[in-house]
C-alpha positions as CSV (number, residue, x, y, z in Angstrom):
1,V,9.4,130.1,40.8
2,R,11.0,133.3,39.5
3,S,9.1,136.5,38.7
4,R,10.0,140.1,38.2
5,T,7.1,141.2,40.4
6,P,4.8,139.2,42.7
7,R,1.8,140.5,40.8
8,S,3.1,139.2,37.4
9,F,1.9,135.8,36.3
10,G,2.7,136.5,32.6
11,E,5.5,135.2,30.4
12,K,8.2,136.4,32.9
13,T,7.0,133.9,35.5
14,R,8.3,130.4,35.0
15,V,8.9,127.3,36.9
16,R,12.4,125.9,36.8
17,R,13.4,122.3,37.3
18,C,14.8,121.6,40.8
19,K,18.5,120.7,40.7
20,K,18.3,118.6,43.8
21,R,18.6,114.9,43.1
22,N,15.6,112.8,44.0
23,A,13.4,115.8,44.6
24,R,9.8,115.0,44.0
25,A,8.2,118.4,44.5
26,R,9.0,122.0,44.7
27,G,6.7,124.9,45.6
28,F,6.2,128.1,47.3
29,K,3.8,129.5,50.0
30,W,1.2,131.9,48.9
31,F,-1.8,133.3,50.8
32,D,-5.0,134.3,48.9
33,G,-4.7,138.0,48.3
34,Q,-1.0,138.2,49.0
35,A,0.9,140.7,46.8
36,G,-2.4,141.8,45.2
37,V,-3.0,138.4,43.7
38,G,-6.2,136.6,44.6
39,V,-8.3,133.7,43.4
40,G,-11.1,136.1,42.6
41,A,-11.4,138.5,39.7
42,P,-9.5,140.2,38.1
43,T,-6.2,138.5,39.0
44,G,-7.8,135.0,39.4
45,A,-8.1,134.3,35.7
46,A,-4.4,135.3,35.0
47,F,-3.3,133.2,38.0
48,A,-5.4,130.2,36.8
49,K,-3.9,130.5,33.3
50,W,-0.3,130.6,34.8
51,L,-1.1,127.5,36.9
52,R,-2.2,125.6,33.8
53,R,0.8,126.7,31.7
54,A,3.3,125.9,34.5
55,R,1.5,122.6,35.3
56,A,1.5,123.8,38.9
57,R,-0.7,122.5,41.6
58,I,-2.2,124.2,44.7
59,V,-2.5,122.6,48.1
60,V,-4.9,124.6,50.2
61,L,-3.8,124.7,53.8
62,E,-6.5,126.8,55.3
63,R,-9.9,126.3,56.9
64,Q,-12.6,126.5,54.3
65,G,-16.3,127.0,54.4
66,L,-18.2,127.2,57.7
67,A,-15.2,126.3,59.8
68,K,-13.3,129.3,58.5
69,H,-16.2,131.7,59.3
70,V,-16.6,130.3,62.9
71,S,-12.8,130.5,63.4
72,D,-12.7,134.1,62.1
73,R,-15.6,135.1,64.4
74,L,-13.8,133.6,67.4
75,K,-10.6,135.5,66.5
76,H,-12.6,138.7,66.2
77,R,-14.2,138.1,69.6
78,S,-10.7,137.3,71.1
79,S,-9.4,140.7,69.8
80,L,-12.3,142.5,71.5
81,E,-12.4,140.5,74.8
82,G,-8.8,139.4,75.1
83,V,-7.0,136.1,74.6
84,R,-7.7,135.0,78.2
85,S,-11.4,135.3,77.6
86,V,-11.3,133.7,74.1
87,P,-8.1,131.8,73.5
88,T,-6.8,131.5,70.0
89,H,-4.2,128.8,70.5
90,C,-5.0,126.1,73.1
91,R,-2.3,124.2,74.8
92,D,-4.4,121.8,76.9
93,D,-7.7,119.9,76.8
94,S,-9.5,122.2,79.2
95,C,-8.9,125.1,76.9
96,V,-10.1,123.1,73.9
97,E,-13.3,122.2,75.8
98,R,-13.9,125.9,76.8
99,V,-13.5,127.1,73.2
100,N,-15.7,124.3,71.8
101,S,-18.5,125.3,74.3
102,M,-18.5,128.9,73.0
103,K,-21.5,130.0,70.9
104,V,-20.9,132.0,67.7
105,T,-23.5,134.0,65.9
106,L,-23.1,134.5,62.1
107,D,-25.1,136.6,59.7
108,A,-26.9,134.0,57.5
109,P,-27.3,136.1,54.3
110,R,-23.6,137.2,54.5
111,L,-22.5,133.7,55.2
112,A,-24.3,132.3,52.2
113,R,-22.9,135.0,50.0
114,D,-19.3,134.4,51.2
115,L,-19.5,130.7,50.9
116,D,-20.9,130.9,47.3
117,G,-18.1,133.4,46.5
118,N,-15.4,131.1,47.8
119,V,-16.7,128.2,45.7
120,T,-16.8,130.4,42.6
121,A,-13.3,131.9,43.2
122,F,-11.5,128.6,43.9
123,G,-13.5,126.9,41.1
124,E,-11.9,129.2,38.6
125,L,-8.5,127.8,39.5
126,L,-9.5,124.2,38.7
């Protein structure tokens, strides 16, 4: 993918054929919100239009829904209490069991609003 600016998904952005023989796919890594481009408005509509025009596909490699909110809450707790208290990357089964036994409290109205927002934002790209 070639673009003059990361925020531009206009006519300047185009997908080129891969010159490697037997290549089946080509892509790039992008995080939602990176370079000011997000799946939500106002850039989401332009991004969705570019995806359709370029016949590009998205593979989402991130936790979605409730799992993401629980994970984010544990990461926040880890930043406050320290990694030894709330590990973020387990290397053995005892660590996994300790993290799995932790209780997480989420704000229900905010959770519902965020989950609905995610469905709407990613739905625009389909």
